[in-house]
N, C-alpha and C positions, 0 to 999 in steps of 0.2 A: 373468612367465612365462603366467600367467593374462590379465592385461593385455592383454600383447602377442597372445595368441591371438583374447583379445574383439573387438581391434581388428580383426585380419585376416576373424574371421566377419563383423562390421559392412561391413567394406569391401566384400567380395565381396557380399552380401546387397543393399547399395547398388548397385553394380554390376549385381548379376542384375534388380534390380527395377525398376533404370530401361530396362533393354532389354526388360524382358516379365514378366507377370503371373507371381506365384508358381504353382507348381503347388499342387492340392488334396491334402490330405492327409487318409486315411480316419484317425478317431481311435479310434473303435469303432462297432460291427455288431451289431444285435439282428436274428435273424429271417433274412429272405432279400432280399437286395438285391444287386443287378448295376450294372455300369458298362457303359455304351454309348458307344464313341469314334465318333468322325467316321469312321476308319478301322479296320477291324481286328475284332477277334474281342470279344464279349461276354466280360467279365471279373466271376466272383464276388466281389465285395466281401469285404475281410479286413483286419483291424485293421491298421495300417502301409503299406497301400498309397496312392502317390501319383501322381496321375492329372492328364493333361492339363486345364485347364479350357476347354475347346471342348467336350468332352462332355458327358454328363448321365446321371442315375442313373435305375433303375427299382425301384419298392421293390412288396413285394407287401404287401397289406395286413397291418394289425398290425406291421410293419418297423418300424424305426428307423436311424439312421444320425448318426453326428456326425461333423463335418468341419472343419478348418482354412486356411485360408490369410489371407496378409496380415495375422496378429495377430486376425483374427475367429474364431470359434466358432461353429458353428450346428449345430442340429439338425432333422432333416429326418424327418417322418412320415408323409408325403402319399404315397399310393398312385399307381403308374403311373409315368409318365415326370417327371422333375423336372431342369431345364437349370440348371447351377451360378450362370449370372446372374440367374436369378430368388432365388437366396437367400442370397446375397453382395451386401452393401451396399457399394459403392465409395467413396460418400461418407462412409462412417463414420469417428470419429475413434477412435484407440485409447486407451484410459484408460491411464495410466502405473500398474498394479496388478498383483496377482498373475497375473490372468488374464495380461496381457501376458508378464509374466514365465515363465509356464508355456508360454505360446506360443512364445518361445523355447529353450527348452528340448526343446519340438516339434523345431522347426526343426534344431536342434543332432544332436538324436539321429537324426533322418533321414540329413541330410546326411553326419553324418560317417560314419554306417553304411553308406551308399551309396559314399563314396569311402573305405573302410578298407581296401580290397583283401582283404577275406574276403566270401564269398560266402553270402549269406542262404539259408537251407535252402529257404525259399519265392518263390524270387527271380522266377522264373516267372509267379506271382501277384501280384506287388508292382505290377503297373499299368503304363501307356504312358509315363509321366514318370520312371518308376523306370530309373535308369542310361541315360538315351538318349546314344547315341554324340555326338551333335551337339547341345548343349545350345543353341545359338542358332539351330537350326533347329525342332527341334521343342519347346522350353520344357520340357525335362527338366533334371535336376541332374548327370548321371554324367558322369563325365570318359573320355577315348578308354582313357587307361592309369591306374585309380586307384591304382597301387601308387606312381607318379610322385609323388602330393599328399602322400606321408609319412603317410598312414593306420596306425592300429595294426595293419593287418594286413602292415607291412613284414616284411622275410625275416630281417632281423637284430634282432629286439627289443631285444636288449642295448645297441644304440647308442640308445634312448629311453628306458632307465631302467625303474622301474616293475615289476610282476611278472612280466612275460614275459621278464625278462634271462635270458641264459643262464647268466651267472653271477651265484648271488645276492648275492654279496659286493659286486656293484657297484649293486645296485636302489636304487630311491628310495625308495618306501616307503609304505603306509596312514601319514596323519596327518603326513610332511613338509609344511613351508611352502610348497617346490616341489618336488613329486613326482618331477620329472624331476631333478633334483641327485642325486649321490651321496651317500650317507648314509640314516639310518635314521627311523624313523617320527619325524618331529620334534626328533629328536637333529641339531645341525647338525654335530658332527663327534665321534660317538662314541669314536671313535679317541685322542682328545687328552684325554678325562677322568680319564686315569692308572688306569684300569679299572674298569668296573663291578663292583658287588659287594665292592669293597675296605672296609676299615675305617673309612680314611681316603682319600676319593676323590682328594683331591689328590695323592695318594703311587700309585707302582705297584703293581699288585697288581689281585687280579680279575680280569675277563674284559676283555680288549681288542679290538680290532676284528677281529682274525683270528679270535675266537671267537664273533663274533657275525653268525653266516651263516646262522641260520635265519628262514624268512620266516614274518612275524605272518600271520594270516588275518581279522584285525579292524584297522580304522580308527582312529585317535585322533580328535583332535577335543574336543568337550562331551559328558561322560557324563551319564546320568540318576541323580540323586543316590536312588536307590532300588538295585533288582537289577540286573545287566549280567553279559554273559556273553559272553568275548571268548577267540579262538581263535588255535591257531598251528600250525604245519605239522607233522605227526608225524615221529619220528625213529623207524626200523628199530630193532627191538628195545629199547627202552625200554618200560619199563612203569610208571614214576614218574616224574612231572615234577616241576619246581619252579618256582615261581611267586613273582616280588617285586615290589613297588611302590618307587620313589624319590622322593624329593622332588626339587626344582629345584637341589638342591646336590649330589645323589649320594648323600646319607645314606638308606639303608635304613628304611622306615617299616611295611613289611607283607610277610609271605611264608606261602605255604602250599604242600602238594604235591598233585598231583591224580595221578589213575590214567589220564585221557583228556586229549589234546590239547588241553583248554579248561579256563576256571576261570568259576565262577559268582560274582559281585561282590557282595557285600553291603557298600556303603559304611558304615553304620553300624558293622558289626564292623569294617572297615580304618580308623576313625576317621580320614575324608579328610574336608579342610578345602573348600568351596565354592569357588569361584572363585581355585584356587591350583594350580600347575602340578605335573603328577605324571607319573611313566614307567613303564609295567609292561614288563616281561623274564620270559621265559619258556624253559625248555628241559631241559638236564642239565648239572650245573656238574663231576661227577668227569672228570678227564681222562681222552681227551682233552674239553675242555669245548665244548659246542653251545649256544649261545643263543640267542634271537631277539634282532634289533634293537629297540632301546628305544621303544616306543610312546608319542609324548607324550598326556597328554590332562590335561583341568579339568574338575572336578564342577558340574554345571549345576543351579539350583534347578528344582524338578519344576513350582511354579507356571509359569515361563518357558516351558517346552515347551510346556503346557496353553494357553498364550497365543499361542504360534506357530500352533498346529494349529486355535486357535477362530478366528481370523482366516480361514484356508483355509476352513473348514467354511459362514462365512458368506456366502461369494461364491456369486454367480448361476451363476457356471459349476459350481462345487460340486454345486448344488443340482438342475442339468439332466444330469448327469454319471450315469453307471452308477456301479455299487460298485469295479468293477475300475480306472476312471480317477479316482475319487474317492483310492481308495488310491495312486495316482502320484501326484495332488498334493499328497497329504499327506506323502508320501516327498520329494518336490521343496521343500515348504516346510522338512523337517528337513534336507535336505542344506545349503541359500540358509542355513541360521543354524548350519550346523557341526555339526550333530549327527549326524556321518558314520553312528557303529555304529549308530546305531537306524535310519538310513535303509537302511543296506547289509543290515540284518535284515530291515525290510519288502521289499525286493527279491528278498531270497531267498524268501521267504514267495509275493510274488506270481508269482516266474517259476515255483516250484512248483505254485502252483493254477491258472495259466494256462500250461501249457508250450509250447502253438501261438500264444499271442496274440504276433505282430511287435513292437507297440506295447511292450508290456512288456520282451521283449527287447533292443530299441534304448533304452529308456531304463536299463535294468539295465546296458546296455554302456558306452553315455554316462558313464556314473556311474563307471563301473571305468576308463574313458578318462580322465577328469579327473583321477582318483586315481592316473595311473599304470601304472595295473596292465592292460597290454595281452593278455597270455597270457588272462588270465580275460576278458575284452571280447570277445577274438576267439572262445573256448568258448561264451559266451552265444550268440552269434551262429548259430552252426555248427551248435546243437542243434536 
């Protein structure tokens, strides 16, 4: 499904770019900067704004703006009026490195937010290429009816799987290879294992599919070989939760109890082996049982994670970006390497620290959308 989605995005972008230049996306703003369109009112720039490339910038002394279009990131610090044509190199070839990969995430985050069917809170400040009714005439990306595009703002999120489903038992879930599929976090068919928690997983007993309707709030994927905190949906009236880890054969290898709907995992204590597949489940097992869908994870070596981040931090774009964009770059690198739990934790911290930054919101929402969590994606954009 991911490959099919990428194909359509690439196909669309190829058609779009063949017809006209891509709009300019504002990555970050420091100080006081405005956009002066050919026609219309002057706009105060904010992160995430999408602008027609026929306009120009105006920067006050000491201000700086980071922009993106057609695979290029540029930093503008020149005071006064600056035409877009003077800052982007139309002949420059885009290198196939992390910067190019990060640029594609920028495009996807902006495009999918615009066509989600969800109105972003600062929509009126998002520029003259945001939501253009006739993109062929104005150079904008917007569709006449974004809801027709099947965005994550669909009226019936249950039809798409993921967190936003009306019926949690039908959701995809964090960590599933195909989040849109019906099933749990990485468990292909949790109802066919003979019951999680049974002494002999091949036999009936334990918890079946009908018991596993509690939603995990943390994704699977690769976990740091150290301390990790995972969360799940709270249960009304429950004062103590049970937490279990199973190996890929359904054998229980770890269990603990928690007063809150989260567990701080120390893998040395759990004695888990690196590069082996595990599942965690949480909830209450007293009848009627209500436990989470199994979340699949693998323990990753700490050195590998540090190596992933080191490559990003050594990039030219990282050195030229502000702290917020640097954190977004690190988070994308973690996501690209299936470190989804760590990526979600960083997105949560970024969103909390930058509650009005639309670029942060769009990146976080795009991450949730790709994981099948449409309801959360919608709530992020609406804040």
